[in-house]
N, C-alpha and C positions, 0 to 999 in steps of 0.2 A: 599339185605338186608343192605349192607353197605351204599347204597344211601339213603334208608329210615332212617337209623340211623343218617346220616349226615344232612338230611333235618330236622329231629327232632331237632337237635342242632341248625339249622338255625332258626326254629320257636321259640326256646327259646330266641334267640337274638331279632328277629323281634317283639315278643310279649311283650317286655319290654315297660313300659308305655311311656317313652320318645321317643322310636323309633316309636311307634304307632302314637304319636302326630306329629312327624316329617313326617311320611308317609301321614297323613291326611293333614298337611299344604302343602306338596308337591303336593298332588292331587288337592287342591284348586288353588294353584298358577299355576300349569300346565294347568288346565282348562281355567283359565283366560288368560294365555299366548296364548293358542290355539285360543281364540276368537279374540285377538288383532292382526291384520295383521302387518307384518313388524318387529316383535320382534323375535318370534320363540324360541323354547326350547334351542337352542345353546347359544343365547345371554343371556337368563335368567339364565342358569346354569353357564355361565362364570361370571355373576354378583354376583351369590350366593357363588361362591368359597371363596372369601375373608371373607364373613360372617361366613362360616363354620370354617375357621381358627381362626377368631377373637373370636368366641364362644367356641373354643377349643373342638369341637365335635370330638368324636372318629371316626376313619375311616369308620367303619361299619354304624354308624349313619349318617355321611355326605353322604355316597353313597346311603343310603336309601332315604334321602331327595332329592338328585339330580336326582336319577332314577325315583322317583315319579313325579317330575316335567316333566321329559322326556316323560314317557308314558301317563301322564295325559294330556299333550298337544294334544295328538291324539284324546281325547274325545272332547276337546274344539274346535278344528279346524272345526268340522262339523257344528257348530251352524250358523256362518255367511255364510258358503258355501251353506247350505240348504235354510236358510231364506232370505238371501240377495244376493245370487249368487256371493259370494265374497270369494273365496278360499284364505286363508292366507299362505298355504304351497303347494308345488307341488303335494303331495299325496292326497290333498283334492279336486283337480280339477275334478277327475272322479265322485266325490260325487255330484257335481252340475248338472250333466247330467240328473239324475232322481230325485234328492233331491229337486231342485228348482221347477220343474214342480209339484211335489207333494205339495209343499208349496202353489203354486198358486191355486191348486185345493182344498185348505182348509185342507190338510193332513200334514201340517208341523210338528204337534205333533207326528203323527205316524212315519214320516220319522226320527225324532230325536230319538224316542224310539227304532226303529229297529237298528239305528246306535249304540246306547248305548249298546243294547243287543249283537249286532254283535261284537263290540269292546271288550266286556267282554269275549265272547266265543273265539275270535281270540287270545286275549292276554293270557287267561287262558290255552288254549290248547298249546300255544307256550311256556309258562312257564313250563308246564308238560314235553313237549319235551325237553326243555332246561335242565330240571332236570336230565334226563336220557341220553341225546344224545349230550351234549355240546362238550365233547372232540372229539368223532368220527366225528361229523359233521364239526367241526372247521378244522380238518385235511383234510377233503374232500374239504372244501371251499378254503383252502390255495393252493390246487392242481390246482385250476383254474388259467390258465395263462392269460395274457392280451389279447392274441388272442381269447381265449374262451369268455372273456368278450365282445370283439368286436362282436362275433357271437350272444351272448345273447342279447346285446343292439340292434343289427340289427333285431333280431327276434321281439323284443318289438316294434321297429319302423314299422315293416311290418304289425303289427296288427292295425295301425292307420286307415286303411281302414274300420275297423269294428266299429270305434268310431265316434260319432256325429250324427248318424241317417240319413246321406245324402249319396250321391254317393261316392264310394271309391276314384275316381280321385280328387274330391274336398278335401276330408280328407287328402289324401297324399300331395296335393299341399299346404294345410295349414301346415302340418307337415314339409315340406321343408322350408316354410317361417320361422317356428320356429327355424330350424337348422341354417338358414342364420342369424337370429337375434342373435343366440348364438355365432356366429363367430366374432361379432363386438368387437373391443378392441385390445389390444396388444397380439400378438401370444406368448404364454408362452414358446415356444421352441426356437424361433428365435428372439423375441423382435421386430418384424415388426408390424407396425400398419395395422389393417385390417378394412376397411369400416367405418372409423371414420370421413371421410369427413373433416379432419382438425380440428375437435372439440376436445378440451382438455378434456371436460367432458365425452366423450365417450371412452377415453383411457382405463378405467377400465372395459369396457363392460357394459351391461345392467343387472341390478339386477332383480331377479325373482319377487320380491314384486312389483316393478314398472310395469312390464309387466302384471302381474296377476290382480292387482288392476285397471289398466287402461282398459284392455280388458273387464273384467267382471263387476266390480263395477261401474266405470264411464260410460262404454258402456251401461250397463243395465239402468242406470238412464236417459241417453240421449234417449234411446228407449222409456222409460216410459213417458218422457216429450213429445216426439213427438206424441205418440199414445194416450196420456192422459188416460192411463190405470192405474188402481191401483190394486196391488195384493190383492186378496180377501182371508181372513182367517176367517174360522168359529170357533166359540168357541169349545173347546175340548169336552165339555159335550154334544155337538150336534151330537153325533154318529160318531165322527171322530177319536176316540181313536184307537190305535193299538189293534187288536184282537188276541186271542191265536192262532186261525187257521192261521192267517197271519205269526205269528212267526214260527209255524211248517212248513209253506210253504217255508220260507226262510232258514230253517236249512241246507238243502243240499248245498245251495250256500255258507253259512257261513263255513261249513266244508271244502269245496273245497278251499275257499279263505284262510282259516287258514293254510292249507298245502302249498299253493302257497306262501303266505306271509312269513311263517317261513323259508322255503327253500331259497327264494330270500333274505331274511334278513340276513341269515347266510353268504351269499356271500359278502365279504368285498367290499364296494363301490357300490353295486347294488342299494340299497336304497328302501325306501317305495314307491316311485313314480313308479318304475318298477313293484313292486308287485301289487299295486292298478290297474295299467294299464292292466297287464296280467289277473288279476282276473276278472275285468269288461268285457274285451273282451271274456274271456272264457265263462262267463255266458251268454253273448249276443249270442255267436255262438251256445251254447248248447241249448238255449231256443228261437231260432229265430221264431219258429212257434207258441209258446204259451206265448209270452211276449210283453210288450209295452216299451221296452228299449228306453230311450230318451224322453218318454212321461210321465213317472211317475211310473216306476216299482220298487217295494220295494226291489227286488233282486238286482237291479242296484245301490241301496244305501247301502245295507247290504254287498255286496261283496267287494267293494273297501275299506270300512271302516274296515271290519274285517281283510282284508289283510294288511292294513296300520298298525294296532296295532300289528298284528302278526309279521310283519317285524321289527317293533321297538324293540320287545323283541328279535327277531332273531339277530338283529344287535349287541346285547350284548354278544352273544355266542363267536365269535372270539376274542372279547376284553378280556373276562375273561379267556378263555381257552388258547389263544395263544399270548395275548398282542397286537393283531392287531385290530384297531378300524374299525367297520363296517360302520360308517357314521361320519359326522362332529361332531355330538353331542356326540357320544360315544368316539370320540377322546378327547373331553373336559373331559369326565368322566375318560378316561385313564390318562389324566393329573392330575386329582384329586387324583387318586391312587398313582401316582408317587410323588405328593406333600407330601403324607403321608409315603413316602419311602417304598411303597408296589409295588412289581414287579408282574404284572399280567402274567398269563401263566399256564401251567399244574400244577406247584407246588403250585399255589395259593390255590387250594382246599385242599392241605395237610398242608401247612405252616400257612395259615391264614383262616381256615374254617369259623370262625365267620364272616369274611368279605364276602367271596364267597357265603356261604350257607345262611347267614343272609340276603343278598341282594335278593337271589332267593326266600326265604320264604316271604320276605316283598312284593314281587310282587303278590303273591297270595292274601295277605291282601289288598294291594293297589287297585287291580282290583275290589275286592268286595266293597271297599269304593267308588270307582268311579261309580260303578253301582248304589249303594244306593244313592249317591249324585245326579247323573244326571237324573235318571228316575223321581223322584219327582219334579224336576225343569223343566221338559219338557213343562209343561203348561205355565210356566213363559216365557220360551224362545220363544215358539210358538206365544205368544201374542205380540211379536215384530211387527208382520204383522198387528195388529189391530191399531197400532199407525197411526194417520192421516198422509197423504202423505206429507203435508207441514211441518211436523216435522221430519218424517222418512228420506226423501231423503236428506235434508240438513245435517242431522246427519250422514248419511252414507258417504256423500261427505267429511264432516269434518274428520270422522274417516279414510277415504281413504287418504286424504291429510296428516293427521298426521302420518299414517303408511309409506307413501312415504318419507316424510321429515325426519322421524326417521332413515331411512336407511343411508343417507349420508349428511343430513343438507344442501341440495343443491336445490336452486330454479329451476335449470335446470331440475332436476328430476321431479318436479311438472309439468312443461311444457311437459316433455316427457310422463308422465302418461296421461295427457289430450290428447296428440296426439294419444296414444294407445287407449284411450277411444273413440275418433272419429273413429279410424280404426275399433274397435270392433263393434261400432254402424253400420257402413257401411257394414261390413261383415255379420252382422245379417240380414240386409235388402237383401243381395245377397245370403242368405242361405249358407254361408260358415261357417263351424263349427270352434269354437274358441279353443276347448279342444286340438285338434291335434297341434295347434300352441304352446301351453304351453308344451305339452309332447315332441314335437320336440326340443323345447328350452332346456328343462332339459336333455333329453337323448342325444342331439347333443353334449353337452359339455363332457359328459361321454364317448361318442363314440370317440371323437377326442383324449381325454387323453389316453384312452386304445389303440387306433390305433397307437398313437405316441410311446407308450411303446413297443407295439408288433414289430413295425418296427425297433426300436432301438435295441431290443434284437436279432432280426434276421438279422441285418445288411442290412435292406431294402428289404429282400426277401418276396415277396407277398405270396408265397406258405406257409409261416408260419401260415397264417390265417386259413388254412385247414389242419394243421399238426396233429391234435389230433382227436380222435373219437368223443369227446364232441362237438368240433367246427363243425365237418362235419354234425353231427345230427342236430345241431342248424341251420346251413346254409340250409339244406334240408327243415327243417320246415319253415324257412324264405321264401324260394322260393315257397313252397306250399301256404303260407299265401298270397303272392303277386298274384299268378296265380289264386287262387280259385275264387275271385270275378269276374274275367273276364270269367272264365269257366261257372260260375253260370249265368252270364248275357247272354252268348251265348246260354246256354240251355234254358233260359227263352224266 
């Protein structure tokens, strides 16, 4: 009952007219940020912080605005991923596997609708869990050691064999290439240059935006130019709308993805990319006999998008409960709290309930706003594919180059993106999946950072990687995930 009373006080804060207006503005800005590659919610929130101070917004109002931008970006990121095969964030990569084939089949509107519904379900269930389980789950998350994270990320990497719709060896080879690309730059631990080939521009490593835009957006356009194909999109009124039975069909996948996304999101540093990868591979393995994953299965779109938004909400649990940011974006939100002289942690819910509970209550309202905003606009978004090719493709290229140049204002990065585009075009012709490259790139950096911490804490003892029951269970699951495809091939 104490929780319900506190939540009621939070709604009293969130339902104030100016806070509702700020949540609405944040949802619109977040959706727009999600559509534009290369910007991301982290940069958007960092840019908005000075405006919050200049406008003298109270801390609860500022946090409501910034949080709405954060989880609103999860809704917007799916638009270019599905319609243009152009993921702007790591967590949107898995959405392209089935979302873009659906768009080519004239079901772009249905794919966008199911992601909107899935995002709403995942985020809402996560907010409910956040309401009642914030402090206990945050304590469990902090108990995860760097060695446990190494095992968790290794398990996520072992599932790459189930991604891409091709042979497991090809998918794993692509994932290894992604890990190799992640190693380029200066070693953060020793300061040694790695694989830079004497290039000053590569000292800082390769940015995710450059790799993703090059492989997917530019590579896709090169393939379309070569084959002279044009993505066909039928009008939504031509029987291509999402049906109620299809929504019911995807509900079990959404529920599973919500659980996976929230739990992974609570773990500091795990991120939405891990959650979306685990949810997609889980659905693919559970429905191998009755699915068309990789060819346009709605569950393959609903699962990663649901997990993505659930993980974004989960990332805020350790930030509010323990003062530990769960991601880069929540680290900026943590900085916003500190700017207002508010110390996050268990006492936040007692000392500043209007901030903690007002934010939680605003998430219920914000997710309803996002659903009402996005579903009516599905038809407008889907009609992007009806734009003539001579207008659409140059526009996509211009948007891609603008996103790449916005990262570092470097002409070298533009050339690098074009190089990755050629590589993506060649890999498509050789039937080598591109998604494992991206996942290997993202997870490889996380694996290296946590492995370095684990070895530092243990004095270089490798046995520390299997010292806890959690890590042992995860390593056993990793081994099973690697061996299973070969056993299944041998049985076949």
